[in-house]
Biopython code that builds the backbone (N, CA, C, O; Angstrom):
import numpy as np
from Bio.PDB.StructureBuilder import StructureBuilder

atoms = [
    (1, "MET", "N", (24.240, 12.578, 6.033)),
    (1, "MET", "CA", (23.120, 13.217, 5.497)),
    (1, "MET", "C", (22.098, 12.324, 4.885)),
    (1, "MET", "O", (22.579, 11.570, 4.039)),
    (2, "ILE", "N", (21.047, 12.227, 5.050)),
    (2, "ILE", "CA", (20.038, 11.700, 4.340)),
    (2, "ILE", "C", (19.530, 12.276, 2.881)),
    (2, "ILE", "O", (19.037, 13.392, 2.718)),
    (3, "LYS", "N", (19.727, 11.395, 1.965)),
    (3, "LYS", "CA", (19.531, 12.153, 0.528)),
    (3, "LYS", "C", (18.462, 11.698, 0.003)),
    (3, "LYS", "O", (18.080, 12.500, -0.849)),
    (4, "GLU", "N", (17.575, 10.539, 0.107)),
    (4, "GLU", "CA", (16.131, 10.544, -0.245)),
    (4, "GLU", "C", (15.548, 9.354, 0.519)),
    (4, "GLU", "O", (16.325, 8.630, 1.142)),
    (5, "LEU", "N", (14.476, 9.146, 0.516)),
    (5, "LEU", "CA", (13.566, 7.887, 0.744)),
    (5, "LEU", "C", (13.765, 6.703, -0.096)),
    (5, "LEU", "O", (13.123, 6.576, -1.139)),
    (6, "ALA", "N", (14.494, 5.953, 0.239)),
    (6, "ALA", "CA", (14.995, 4.452, -0.454)),
    (6, "ALA", "C", (13.744, 3.680, -0.860)),
    (6, "ALA", "O", (13.585, 3.480, -2.064)),
    (7, "PHE", "N", (12.692, 3.151, 0.142)),
    (7, "PHE", "CA", (11.713, 2.653, -0.164)),
    (7, "PHE", "C", (10.700, 2.566, 1.109)),
    (7, "PHE", "O", (11.099, 3.145, 2.119)),
    (8, "VAL", "N", (9.784, 2.091, 1.162)),
    (8, "VAL", "CA", (8.678, 1.684, 2.121)),
    (8, "VAL", "C", (8.390, 0.325, 1.928)),
    (8, "VAL", "O", (8.108, -0.076, 0.799)),
    (9, "ALA", "N", (8.429, -0.514, 2.995)),
    (9, "ALA", "CA", (8.218, -1.922, 2.813)),
    (9, "ALA", "C", (7.224, -2.496, 3.943)),
    (9, "ALA", "O", (7.202, -1.984, 5.063)),
    (10, "TYR", "N", (6.425, -3.556, 3.605)),
    (10, "TYR", "CA", (5.479, -4.156, 4.447)),
    (10, "TYR", "C", (5.906, -5.403, 4.436)),
    (10, "TYR", "O", (6.519, -5.939, 3.513)),
    (11, "SER", "N", (5.505, -6.025, 5.745)),
    (11, "SER", "CA", (5.991, -7.340, 6.128)),
    (11, "SER", "C", (4.699, -8.248, 5.752)),
    (11, "SER", "O", (3.616, -7.905, 6.226)),
    (12, "VAL", "N", (4.769, -9.372, 4.931)),
    (12, "VAL", "CA", (3.604, -10.279, 4.621)),
    (12, "VAL", "C", (4.231, -11.583, 4.778)),
    (12, "VAL", "O", (5.407, -11.945, 4.749)),
    (13, "LYS", "N", (2.930, -12.296, 4.982)),
    (13, "LYS", "CA", (3.216, -13.950, 5.148)),
    (13, "LYS", "C", (3.264, -14.374, 3.802)),
    (13, "LYS", "O", (4.114, -15.249, 3.637)),
    (14, "ASP", "N", (2.723, -14.096, 2.913)),
    (14, "ASP", "CA", (2.168, -14.604, 1.311)),
    (14, "ASP", "C", (2.822, -13.830, 0.473)),
    (14, "ASP", "O", (2.124, -12.844, 0.236)),
    (15, "VAL", "N", (3.867, -13.794, -0.115)),
    (15, "VAL", "CA", (4.253, -12.748, -1.082)),
    (15, "VAL", "C", (3.283, -12.985, -2.293)),
    (15, "VAL", "O", (2.672, -11.999, -2.705)),
    (16, "PRO", "N", (3.117, -13.992, -2.798)),
    (16, "PRO", "CA", (2.153, -14.273, -4.250)),
    (16, "PRO", "C", (0.968, -13.631, -4.008)),
    (16, "PRO", "O", (0.433, -13.002, -4.922)),
    (17, "ARG", "N", (0.283, -13.714, -2.493)),
    (17, "ARG", "CA", (-1.070, -13.208, -2.465)),
    (17, "ARG", "C", (-0.915, -11.646, -2.578)),
    (17, "ARG", "O", (-1.679, -10.914, -3.209)),
    (18, "SER", "N", (0.160, -11.263, -1.889)),
    (18, "SER", "CA", (0.215, -9.871, -1.537)),
    (18, "SER", "C", (0.293, -9.132, -3.080)),
    (18, "SER", "O", (-0.324, -8.132, -3.445)),
    (19, "LEU", "N", (1.155, -9.873, -3.775)),
    (19, "LEU", "CA", (1.578, -9.381, -5.036)),
    (19, "LEU", "C", (0.328, -9.126, -5.942)),
    (19, "LEU", "O", (0.242, -8.207, -6.757)),
    (20, "ALA", "N", (-0.648, -10.086, -5.681)),
    (20, "ALA", "CA", (-1.938, -10.282, -6.614)),
    (20, "ALA", "C", (-2.915, -8.998, -5.873)),
    (20, "ALA", "O", (-3.778, -8.396, -6.512)),
    (21, "PHE", "N", (-2.665, -8.776, -4.725)),
    (21, "PHE", "CA", (-3.364, -7.728, -3.984)),
    (21, "PHE", "C", (-3.160, -6.290, -4.484)),
    (21, "PHE", "O", (-3.947, -5.454, -4.928)),
    (22, "TYR", "N", (-1.801, -6.287, -4.254)),
    (22, "TYR", "CA", (-1.179, -4.717, -4.581)),
    (22, "TYR", "C", (-1.359, -4.415, -6.253)),
    (22, "TYR", "O", (-1.829, -3.340, -6.626)),
    (23, "ARG", "N", (-1.041, -5.213, -6.984)),
    (23, "ARG", "CA", (-1.158, -5.252, -8.530)),
    (23, "ARG", "C", (-2.735, -5.253, -8.856)),
    (23, "ARG", "O", (-3.405, -4.320, -9.297)),
    (24, "ASP", "N", (-3.135, -6.530, -8.525)),
    (24, "ASP", "CA", (-4.644, -6.115, -9.189)),
    (24, "ASP", "C", (-5.795, -5.564, -8.420)),
    (24, "ASP", "O", (-6.803, -5.192, -9.022)),
    (25, "VAL", "N", (-5.715, -5.501, -7.304)),
    (25, "VAL", "CA", (-6.871, -4.677, -6.635)),
    (25, "VAL", "C", (-6.308, -3.240, -6.375)),
    (25, "VAL", "O", (-7.006, -2.314, -6.790)),
    (26, "ILE", "N", (-5.111, -2.928, -5.727)),
    (26, "ILE", "CA", (-4.803, -1.463, -5.841)),
    (26, "ILE", "C", (-4.386, -0.720, -6.952)),
    (26, "ILE", "O", (-4.463, 0.508, -7.002)),
    (27, "GLY", "N", (-3.892, -1.524, -7.957)),
    (27, "GLY", "CA", (-3.235, -1.195, -9.321)),
    (27, "GLY", "C", (-2.215, -0.695, -9.353)),
    (27, "GLY", "O", (-2.093, 0.165, -10.225)),
    (28, "LEU", "N", (-0.875, -0.996, -8.354)),
    (28, "LEU", "CA", (0.341, -0.656, -8.475)),
    (28, "LEU", "C", (1.036, -1.437, -9.481)),
    (28, "LEU", "O", (0.639, -2.595, -9.617)),
    (29, "LYS", "N", (2.071, -1.007, -10.274)),
    (29, "LYS", "CA", (2.924, -1.589, -11.165)),
    (29, "LYS", "C", (4.238, -2.284, -10.588)),
    (29, "LYS", "O", (5.069, -1.595, -9.996)),
    (30, "PRO", "N", (4.418, -3.647, -10.763)),
    (30, "PRO", "CA", (5.516, -4.439, -10.259)),
    (30, "PRO", "C", (7.038, -3.993, -11.047)),
    (30, "PRO", "O", (7.196, -3.884, -12.263)),
    (31, "SER", "N", (7.909, -3.812, -10.147)),
    (31, "SER", "CA", (9.111, -3.303, -10.729)),
    (31, "SER", "C", (9.765, -4.799, -11.209)),
    (31, "SER", "O", (9.096, -5.809, -10.988)),
    (32, "GLY", "N", (10.754, -4.884, -11.703)),
    (32, "GLY", "CA", (11.747, -6.043, -12.208)),
    (32, "GLY", "C", (12.139, -6.780, -11.180)),
    (32, "GLY", "O", (12.620, -7.872, -11.481)),
    (33, "LEU", "N", (12.063, -6.448, -9.794)),
    (33, "LEU", "CA", (12.797, -6.942, -8.645)),
    (33, "LEU", "C", (11.524, -8.073, -8.084)),
    (33, "LEU", "O", (10.483, -7.593, -7.635)),
    (34, "ALA", "N", (11.650, -9.078, -8.131)),
    (34, "ALA", "CA", (10.877, -10.014, -7.248)),
    (34, "ALA", "C", (11.414, -11.484, -7.310)),
    (34, "ALA", "O", (12.006, -12.022, -8.246)),
    (35, "SER", "N", (11.008, -12.100, -5.875)),
    (35, "SER", "CA", (11.492, -13.421, -5.726)),
    (35, "SER", "C", (10.126, -13.933, -5.064)),
    (35, "SER", "O", (9.061, -13.318, -5.016)),
    (36, "ASP", "N", (10.380, -15.045, -4.630)),
    (36, "ASP", "CA", (9.321, -15.899, -3.437)),
    (36, "ASP", "C", (9.253, -15.081, -2.103)),
    (36, "ASP", "O", (8.324, -15.304, -1.327)),
    (37, "ASN", "N", (10.244, -14.104, -1.799)),
    (37, "ASN", "CA", (10.045, -13.522, -0.501)),
    (37, "ASN", "C", (10.271, -12.213, -0.440)),
    (37, "ASN", "O", (10.550, -11.692, 0.640)),
    (38, "TRP", "N", (10.177, -11.447, -1.662)),
    (38, "TRP", "CA", (10.225, -10.113, -1.913)),
    (38, "TRP", "C", (9.993, -9.892, -3.072)),
    (38, "TRP", "O", (10.377, -10.542, -4.044)),
    (39, "MET", "N", (9.092, -8.586, -3.039)),
    (39, "MET", "CA", (8.453, -7.940, -4.383)),
    (39, "MET", "C", (8.468, -6.396, -4.103)),
    (39, "MET", "O", (8.183, -5.879, -3.023)),
    (40, "GLU", "N", (8.910, -5.634, -5.438)),
    (40, "GLU", "CA", (8.895, -4.265, -5.273)),
    (40, "GLU", "C", (8.050, -3.887, -6.481)),
    (40, "GLU", "O", (7.971, -4.502, -7.544)),
    (41, "PHE", "N", (7.350, -2.612, -6.078)),
    (41, "PHE", "CA", (6.668, -1.962, -7.126)),
    (41, "PHE", "C", (7.055, -0.421, -7.246)),
    (41, "PHE", "O", (7.577, 0.164, -6.297)),
    (42, "ASP", "N", (6.801, 0.149, -8.344)),
    (42, "ASP", "CA", (7.079, 1.509, -8.763)),
    (42, "ASP", "C", (5.865, 2.388, -8.650)),
    (42, "ASP", "O", (4.893, 2.357, -9.405)),
    (43, "VAL", "N", (6.057, 3.253, -7.515)),
    (43, "VAL", "CA", (4.893, 4.185, -7.327)),
    (43, "VAL", "C", (5.417, 5.698, -7.303)),
    (43, "VAL", "O", (5.713, 6.281, -6.260)),
    (44, "GLY", "N", (5.498, 6.277, -8.613)),
    (44, "GLY", "CA", (6.099, 7.468, -8.582)),
    (44, "GLY", "C", (7.583, 7.282, -8.598)),
    (44, "GLY", "O", (8.104, 6.300, -9.127)),
    (45, "GLY", "N", (8.342, 8.358, -7.937)),
    (45, "GLY", "CA", (9.282, 8.203, -7.583)),
    (45, "GLY", "C", (10.057, 7.253, -6.368)),
    (45, "GLY", "O", (11.255, 7.324, -6.094)),
    (46, "THR", "N", (9.113, 6.407, -5.760)),
    (46, "THR", "CA", (9.403, 5.894, -4.655)),
    (46, "THR", "C", (8.969, 4.312, -4.825)),
    (46, "THR", "O", (8.091, 3.966, -5.616)),
    (47, "THR", "N", (9.577, 3.547, -4.120)),
    (47, "THR", "CA", (9.443, 2.072, -4.234)),
    (47, "THR", "C", (8.681, 1.673, -3.094)),
    (47, "THR", "O", (8.882, 2.200, -2.000)),
    (48, "LEU", "N", (7.629, 0.583, -3.302)),
    (48, "LEU", "CA", (6.862, -0.074, -2.126)),
    (48, "LEU", "C", (7.353, -1.614, -2.343)),
    (48, "LEU", "O", (7.208, -2.300, -3.354)),
    (49, "GLY", "N", (7.963, -1.956, -1.137)),
    (49, "GLY", "CA", (8.262, -3.363, -1.153)),
    (49, "GLY", "C", (7.425, -4.271, -0.248)),
    (49, "GLY", "O", (6.776, -3.798, 0.685)),
    (50, "ILE", "N", (7.442, -5.395, -0.492)),
    (50, "ILE", "CA", (6.650, -6.422, 0.159)),
    (50, "ILE", "C", (7.560, -7.698, 0.451)),
    (50, "ILE", "O", (8.387, -8.108, -0.363)),
    (51, "GLY", "N", (7.357, -8.207, 1.528)),
    (51, "GLY", "CA", (8.186, -9.288, 1.901)),
    (51, "GLY", "C", (7.880, -9.962, 3.173)),
    (51, "GLY", "O", (7.113, -9.371, 3.933)),
    (52, "ASN", "N", (8.366, -11.131, 3.538)),
    (52, "ASN", "CA", (8.338, -11.579, 4.432)),
    (52, "ASN", "C", (9.190, -11.255, 5.616)),
    (52, "ASN", "O", (10.073, -12.063, 5.904)),
    (53, "GLY", "N", (9.035, -10.147, 6.362)),
    (53, "GLY", "CA", (9.901, -9.695, 7.295)),
    (53, "GLY", "C", (10.156, -10.256, 8.818)),
    (53, "GLY", "O", (10.726, -9.616, 9.702)),
    (54, "GLU", "N", (9.621, -11.578, 8.944)),
    (54, "GLU", "CA", (9.567, -12.148, 10.186)),
    (54, "GLU", "C", (10.855, -12.201, 10.787)),
    (54, "GLU", "O", (11.066, -11.800, 11.932)),
    (55, "SER", "N", (11.911, -12.796, 9.874)),
    (55, "SER", "CA", (13.358, -13.233, 10.223)),
    (55, "SER", "C", (13.898, -11.928, 10.672)),
    (55, "SER", "O", (14.931, -12.000, 11.338)),
    (56, "LEU", "N", (13.323, -10.534, 10.402)),
    (56, "LEU", "CA", (13.879, -9.285, 11.075)),
    (56, "LEU", "C", (13.274, -8.931, 12.034)),
    (56, "LEU", "O", (13.682, -7.895, 12.559)),
    (57, "GLY", "N", (12.136, -9.587, 12.625)),
    (57, "GLY", "CA", (11.466, -9.078, 13.737)),
    (57, "GLY", "C", (10.310, -8.215, 13.392)),
    (57, "GLY", "O", (9.776, -7.455, 14.199)),
    (58, "ILE", "N", (9.930, -8.373, 12.093)),
    (58, "ILE", "CA", (8.765, -7.377, 11.813)),
    (58, "ILE", "C", (7.558, -8.373, 11.113)),
    (58, "ILE", "O", (7.415, -8.850, 9.987)),
    (59, "PRO", "N", (6.846, -8.426, 12.259)),
    (59, "PRO", "CA", (5.624, -9.712, 11.972)),
    (59, "PRO", "C", (4.481, -9.101, 10.677)),
    (59, "PRO", "O", (4.129, -7.948, 10.430)),
    (60, "ALA", "N", (4.266, -9.867, 10.293)),
    (60, "ALA", "CA", (3.216, -9.532, 9.147)),
    (60, "ALA", "C", (1.820, -8.811, 9.709)),
    (60, "ALA", "O", (1.270, -9.274, 10.708)),
    (61, "GLY", "N", (1.331, -7.759, 9.076)),
    (61, "GLY", "CA", (0.414, -7.176, 9.522)),
    (61, "GLY", "C", (0.560, -6.092, 10.623)),
    (61, "GLY", "O", (-0.369, -5.701, 11.329)),
    (62, "SER", "N", (1.905, -5.634, 10.685)),
    (62, "SER", "CA", (2.337, -4.733, 11.700)),
    (62, "SER", "C", (2.362, -3.419, 11.160)),
    (62, "SER", "O", (2.090, -2.526, 11.963)),
    (63, "CYS", "N", (2.627, -3.079, 9.971)),
    (63, "CYS", "CA", (2.872, -2.058, 9.311)),
    (63, "CYS", "C", (1.907, -1.099, 9.031)),
    (63, "CYS", "O", (0.800, -1.540, 8.721)),
    (64, "PHE", "N", (2.112, 0.546, 9.076)),
    (64, "PHE", "CA", (1.160, 1.440, 8.580)),
    (64, "PHE", "C", (2.226, 2.415, 8.404)),
    (64, "PHE", "O", (2.876, 2.846, 9.357)),
    (65, "SER", "N", (2.454, 2.845, 6.938)),
    (65, "SER", "CA", (3.153, 3.971, 6.776)),
    (65, "SER", "C", (2.758, 4.477, 5.280)),
    (65, "SER", "O", (2.830, 5.700, 5.159)),
    (66, "ALA", "N", (2.450, 3.930, 4.395)),
    (66, "ALA", "CA", (2.364, 4.555, 3.137)),
    (66, "ALA", "C", (0.914, 4.975, 2.721)),
    (66, "ALA", "O", (-0.079, 4.253, 2.820)),
    (67, "ALA", "N", (0.948, 6.300, 2.222)),
    (67, "ALA", "CA", (-0.368, 6.913, 1.716)),
    (67, "ALA", "C", (0.136, 6.907, 0.056)),
    (67, "ALA", "O", (1.294, 7.099, -0.315)),
    (68, "PHE", "N", (-0.953, 6.658, -0.761)),
    (68, "PHE", "CA", (-1.020, 6.797, -2.092)),
    (68, "PHE", "C", (-1.773, 7.636, -2.715)),
    (68, "PHE", "O", (-2.982, 7.411, -2.770)),
    (69, "GLU", "N", (-1.283, 8.649, -3.250)),
    (69, "GLU", "CA", (-2.020, 9.892, -3.840)),
    (69, "GLU", "C", (-2.966, 9.413, -5.114)),
    (69, "GLU", "O", (-2.455, 8.795, -6.048)),
    (70, "VAL", "N", (-4.352, 9.731, -5.091)),
    (70, "VAL", "CA", (-5.258, 9.402, -5.925)),
    (70, "VAL", "C", (-5.703, 10.831, -6.479)),
    (70, "VAL", "O", (-5.391, 11.863, -5.886)),
    (71, "ASP", "N", (-6.541, 10.824, -7.795)),
    (71, "ASP", "CA", (-7.080, 11.929, -8.320)),
    (71, "ASP", "C", (-8.768, 12.124, -7.645)),
    (71, "ASP", "O", (-9.408, 13.162, -7.473)),
    (72, "ASP", "N", (-9.068, 10.982, -7.422)),
    (72, "ASP", "CA", (-10.646, 11.031, -7.014)),
    (72, "ASP", "C", (-10.786, 9.947, -5.834)),
    (72, "ASP", "O", (-10.935, 8.750, -6.081)),
    (73, "ILE", "N", (-10.729, 10.424, -4.639)),
    (73, "ILE", "CA", (-10.665, 9.444, -3.473)),
    (73, "ILE", "C", (-11.994, 8.859, -3.307)),
    (73, "ILE", "O", (-12.005, 7.734, -2.807)),
    (74, "SER", "N", (-13.205, 9.422, -3.644)),
    (74, "SER", "CA", (-14.629, 8.838, -3.569)),
    (74, "SER", "C", (-14.574, 7.452, -4.785)),
    (74, "SER", "O", (-14.927, 6.312, -4.485)),
    (75, "ALA", "N", (-14.124, 7.802, -5.995)),
    (75, "ALA", "CA", (-14.197, 6.838, -7.000)),
    (75, "ALA", "C", (-13.289, 5.721, -6.648)),
    (75, "ALA", "O", (-13.816, 4.610, -6.690)),
    (76, "GLU", "N", (-11.783, 5.780, -6.241)),
    (76, "GLU", "CA", (-10.992, 4.892, -5.956)),
    (76, "GLU", "C", (-11.375, 4.130, -4.960)),
    (76, "GLU", "O", (-11.525, 2.961, -5.315)),
    (77, "ARG", "N", (-11.641, 4.376, -3.605)),
    (77, "ARG", "CA", (-12.688, 3.956, -2.434)),
    (77, "ARG", "C", (-13.675, 2.879, -3.086)),
    (77, "ARG", "O", (-13.770, 1.675, -2.850)),
    (78, "GLU", "N", (-14.224, 3.509, -3.781)),
    (78, "GLU", "CA", (-15.372, 2.478, -4.484)),
    (78, "GLU", "C", (-15.104, 1.535, -5.103)),
    (78, "GLU", "O", (-15.705, 0.480, -4.897)),
    (79, "ARG", "N", (-14.198, 1.629, -5.971)),
    (79, "ARG", "CA", (-13.546, 0.675, -7.118)),
    (79, "ARG", "C", (-13.093, -0.296, -6.208)),
    (79, "ARG", "O", (-13.604, -1.416, -6.227)),
    (80, "ILE", "N", (-12.124, 0.012, -5.345)),
    (80, "ILE", "CA", (-11.420, -0.844, -4.255)),
    (80, "ILE", "C", (-12.500, -1.836, -3.460)),
    (80, "ILE", "O", (-12.326, -3.054, -3.436)),
    (81, "MET", "N", (-13.465, -1.286, -2.907)),
    (81, "MET", "CA", (-14.548, -1.835, -2.046)),
    (81, "MET", "C", (-15.201, -3.116, -3.073)),
    (81, "MET", "O", (-15.490, -4.186, -2.537)),
    (82, "THR", "N", (-15.357, -2.973, -4.199)),
    (82, "THR", "CA", (-15.895, -4.186, -4.943)),
    (82, "THR", "C", (-14.980, -5.454, -4.794)),
    (82, "THR", "O", (-15.382, -6.513, -5.277)),
    (83, "HIS", "N", (-13.931, -5.409, -4.235)),
    (83, "HIS", "CA", (-12.806, -6.462, -4.351)),
    (83, "HIS", "C", (-13.053, -7.225, -2.841)),
    (83, "HIS", "O", (-12.306, -8.164, -2.568)),
    (84, "ASP", "N", (-14.060, -6.835, -1.906)),
    (84, "ASP", "CA", (-14.179, -7.640, -0.501)),
    (84, "ASP", "C", (-12.967, -7.207, 0.036)),
    (84, "ASP", "O", (-12.100, -8.076, 0.128)),
    (85, "VAL", "N", (-12.676, -6.039, 0.430)),
    (85, "VAL", "CA", (-11.439, -5.382, 1.075)),
    (85, "VAL", "C", (-12.066, -4.514, 2.105)),
    (85, "VAL", "O", (-13.128, -3.909, 1.959)),
    (86, "THR", "N", (-11.203, -4.510, 3.307)),
    (86, "THR", "CA", (-11.655, -3.636, 4.269)),
    (86, "THR", "C", (-11.262, -2.222, 4.069)),
    (86, "THR", "O", (-10.114, -1.836, 4.290)),
    (87, "VAL", "N", (-12.216, -1.446, 3.650)),
    (87, "VAL", "CA", (-12.045, -0.035, 3.365)),
    (87, "VAL", "C", (-12.810, 0.833, 4.410)),
    (87, "VAL", "O", (-14.013, 0.684, 4.623)),
    (88, "GLU", "N", (-12.116, 1.647, 4.975)),
    (88, "GLU", "CA", (-12.724, 2.725, 6.045)),
    (88, "GLU", "C", (-13.463, 3.681, 5.463)),
    (88, "GLU", "O", (-13.424, 3.773, 4.236)),
    (89, "ASP", "N", (-14.228, 4.519, 6.189)),
    (89, "ASP", "CA", (-14.744, 5.602, 5.666)),
    (89, "ASP", "C", (-13.857, 6.734, 5.427)),
    (89, "ASP", "O", (-12.811, 6.818, 6.071)),
    (90, "ILE", "N", (-14.176, 7.606, 4.565)),
    (90, "ILE", "CA", (-13.274, 8.883, 4.052)),
    (90, "ILE", "C", (-13.218, 9.705, 4.946)),
    (90, "ILE", "O", (-14.304, 10.041, 5.417)),
    (91, "TRP", "N", (-11.937, 10.354, 5.533)),
    (91, "TRP", "CA", (-11.869, 11.422, 6.386)),
    (91, "TRP", "C", (-11.637, 12.475, 5.711)),
    (91, "TRP", "O", (-11.213, 12.421, 4.557)),
    (92, "ASP", "N", (-11.905, 13.675, 6.393)),
    (92, "ASP", "CA", (-11.819, 15.054, 5.835)),
    (92, "ASP", "C", (-10.866, 15.878, 6.894)),
    (92, "ASP", "O", (-10.954, 15.931, 8.121)),
    (93, "SER", "N", (-9.826, 16.569, 5.910)),
    (93, "SER", "CA", (-9.102, 17.618, 6.543)),
    (93, "SER", "C", (-9.036, 18.942, 6.195)),
    (93, "SER", "O", (-9.656, 19.249, 5.177)),
    (94, "PRO", "N", (-8.440, 19.812, 6.783)),
    (94, "PRO", "CA", (-8.548, 21.176, 5.719)),
    (94, "PRO", "C", (-7.662, 21.233, 4.567)),
    (94, "PRO", "O", (-7.618, 22.209, 3.818)),
    (95, "VAL", "N", (-6.826, 19.992, 4.402)),
    (95, "VAL", "CA", (-6.038, 20.132, 3.237)),
    (95, "VAL", "C", (-6.155, 18.993, 2.470)),
    (95, "VAL", "O", (-5.778, 19.172, 1.311)),
    (96, "CYS", "N", (-6.535, 17.924, 2.712)),
    (96, "CYS", "CA", (-6.750, 16.824, 2.083)),
    (96, "CYS", "C", (-7.867, 15.797, 2.721)),
    (96, "CYS", "O", (-8.300, 15.957, 3.862)),
    (97, "ARG", "N", (-8.244, 14.833, 1.944)),
    (97, "ARG", "CA", (-9.142, 13.668, 2.181)),
    (97, "ARG", "C", (-8.526, 12.422, 1.802)),
    (97, "ARG", "O", (-7.768, 12.310, 0.838)),
    (98, "GLY", "N", (-8.895, 11.403, 2.645)),
    (98, "GLY", "CA", (-8.374, 10.016, 2.530)),
    (98, "GLY", "C", (-9.087, 9.063, 3.057)),
    (98, "GLY", "O", (-10.141, 9.433, 3.574)),
    (99, "CYS", "N", (-8.781, 7.662, 3.096)),
    (99, "CYS", "CA", (-9.342, 6.743, 3.863)),
    (99, "CYS", "C", (-8.166, 5.642, 3.843)),
    (99, "CYS", "O", (-7.184, 5.536, 3.108)),
    (100, "PHE", "N", (-8.650, 4.825, 4.971)),
    (100, "PHE", "CA", (-7.515, 3.693, 5.274)),
    (100, "PHE", "C", (-8.042, 2.421, 4.764)),
    (100, "PHE", "O", (-9.207, 2.087, 4.978)),
    (101, "ILE", "N", (-7.233, 1.716, 4.109)),
    (101, "ILE", "CA", (-7.252, 0.095, 3.459)),
    (101, "ILE", "C", (-6.354, -0.848, 4.287)),
    (101, "ILE", "O", (-5.240, -0.563, 4.725)),
    (102, "THR", "N", (-6.917, -1.846, 4.410)),
    (102, "THR", "CA", (-6.363, -3.049, 5.112)),
    (102, "THR", "C", (-5.817, -4.122, 3.990)),
    (102, "THR", "O", (-6.637, -4.524, 3.165)),
    (103, "ASP", "N", (-4.628, -4.541, 3.936)),
    (103, "ASP", "CA", (-4.362, -5.395, 3.271)),
    (103, "ASP", "C", (-4.410, -6.996, 3.625)),
    (103, "ASP", "O", (-4.632, -7.206, 4.817)),
    (104, "PRO", "N", (-4.245, -8.149, 2.822)),
    (104, "PRO", "CA", (-4.722, -9.187, 3.549)),
    (104, "PRO", "C", (-3.840, -9.841, 4.838)),
    (104, "PRO", "O", (-4.216, -10.779, 5.541)),
    (105, "ASP", "N", (-2.731, -9.193, 4.947)),
    (105, "ASP", "CA", (-2.225, -9.480, 6.252)),
    (105, "ASP", "C", (-2.476, -8.685, 7.423)),
    (105, "ASP", "O", (-2.075, -9.093, 8.513)),
    (106, "GLY", "N", (-3.112, -7.569, 7.320)),
    (106, "GLY", "CA", (-3.360, -6.896, 8.174)),
    (106, "GLY", "C", (-2.884, -5.545, 8.426)),
    (106, "GLY", "O", (-3.302, -4.854, 9.355)),
    (107, "ASN", "N", (-1.941, -5.153, 7.526)),
    (107, "ASN", "CA", (-1.148, -3.806, 7.288)),
    (107, "ASN", "C", (-2.182, -2.987, 6.511)),
    (107, "ASN", "O", (-2.822, -3.258, 5.495)),
    (108, "ARG", "N", (-2.145, -1.698, 7.443)),
    (108, "ARG", "CA", (-2.846, -0.536, 6.805)),
    (108, "ARG", "C", (-2.153, 0.645, 6.018)),
    (108, "ARG", "O", (-1.066, 1.131, 6.328)),
    (109, "PHE", "N", (-2.835, 0.980, 5.101)),
    (109, "PHE", "CA", (-2.266, 2.153, 4.141)),
    (109, "PHE", "C", (-3.420, 3.138, 3.729)),
    (109, "PHE", "O", (-4.590, 2.755, 3.740)),
    (110, "ALA", "N", (-3.118, 4.229, 3.419)),
    (110, "ALA", "CA", (-4.327, 5.154, 3.111)),
    (110, "ALA", "C", (-4.150, 5.410, 1.709)),
    (110, "ALA", "O", (-3.072, 5.281, 1.128)),
    (111, "LEU", "N", (-5.513, 5.873, 1.033)),
    (111, "LEU", "CA", (-5.904, 6.683, -0.097)),
    (111, "LEU", "C", (-5.633, 8.124, 0.146)),
    (111, "LEU", "O", (-6.052, 8.556, 1.221)),
    (112, "HIS", "N", (-5.109, 8.827, -0.521)),
    (112, "HIS", "CA", (-5.010, 10.406, -0.196)),
    (112, "HIS", "C", (-5.318, 11.258, -1.536)),
    (112, "HIS", "O", (-4.909, 11.020, -2.673)),
    (113, "GLN", "N", (-6.157, 12.324, -1.095)),
    (113, "GLN", "CA", (-6.204, 13.394, -2.246)),
    (113, "GLN", "C", (-6.079, 14.708, -1.543)),
    (113, "GLN", "O", (-6.699, 15.081, -0.547)),
    (114, "ARG", "N", (-5.227, 15.306, -2.190)),
    (114, "ARG", "CA", (-4.962, 16.634, -1.794)),
    (114, "ARG", "C", (-6.098, 17.625, -2.168)),
    (114, "ARG", "O", (-6.764, 17.387, -3.175)),
    (115, "LYS", "N", (-6.324, 18.587, -1.506)),
    (115, "LYS", "CA", (-7.691, 19.640, -1.818)),
    (115, "LYS", "C", (-6.929, 20.477, -2.711)),
    (115, "LYS", "O", (-5.744, 20.683, -2.449)),
    (116, "GLN", "N", (-7.486, 21.006, -3.776)),
    (116, "GLN", "CA", (-7.020, 22.004, -4.754)),
    (116, "GLN", "C", (-7.033, 23.626, -4.168)),
    (116, "GLN", "O", (-6.665, 24.548, -4.896)),
]
sb = StructureBuilder()
sb.init_structure("model")
sb.init_model(0)
sb.init_chain("A")
sb.init_seg("    ")
for serial, (resi, resn, name, xyz) in enumerate(atoms, 1):
    if name == "N":
        sb.init_residue(resn, " ", resi, " ")
    sb.init_atom(name, np.array(xyz, "f"), 0.0, 1.0, " ", f" {name:<3s}", serial, name[0])
structure = sb.get_structure()
């Protein structure tokens, strides 16, 4: 039986570069677990890990799975765009709004805002 989601992980080539991106551009808080090949961030009750996954057969830039909840999708999108990062247009659904962002290795993730 599955108890919970342990973590979400992205494969990257350069962990220090990706640490700077997720910490300084996206605004995630690093946890205490860090090395030259693996780094974790606390995101609410979940962990996002970044590391070189090529030895496991996971090429850098091949992942898309995370969606980070924000209070104001338009403001967060504009803030992140000031960092010369690939940010797509905001999409709209009946229950939420979001946009996709690409990290320096080509991994995609979403900013997500639930509609009230």
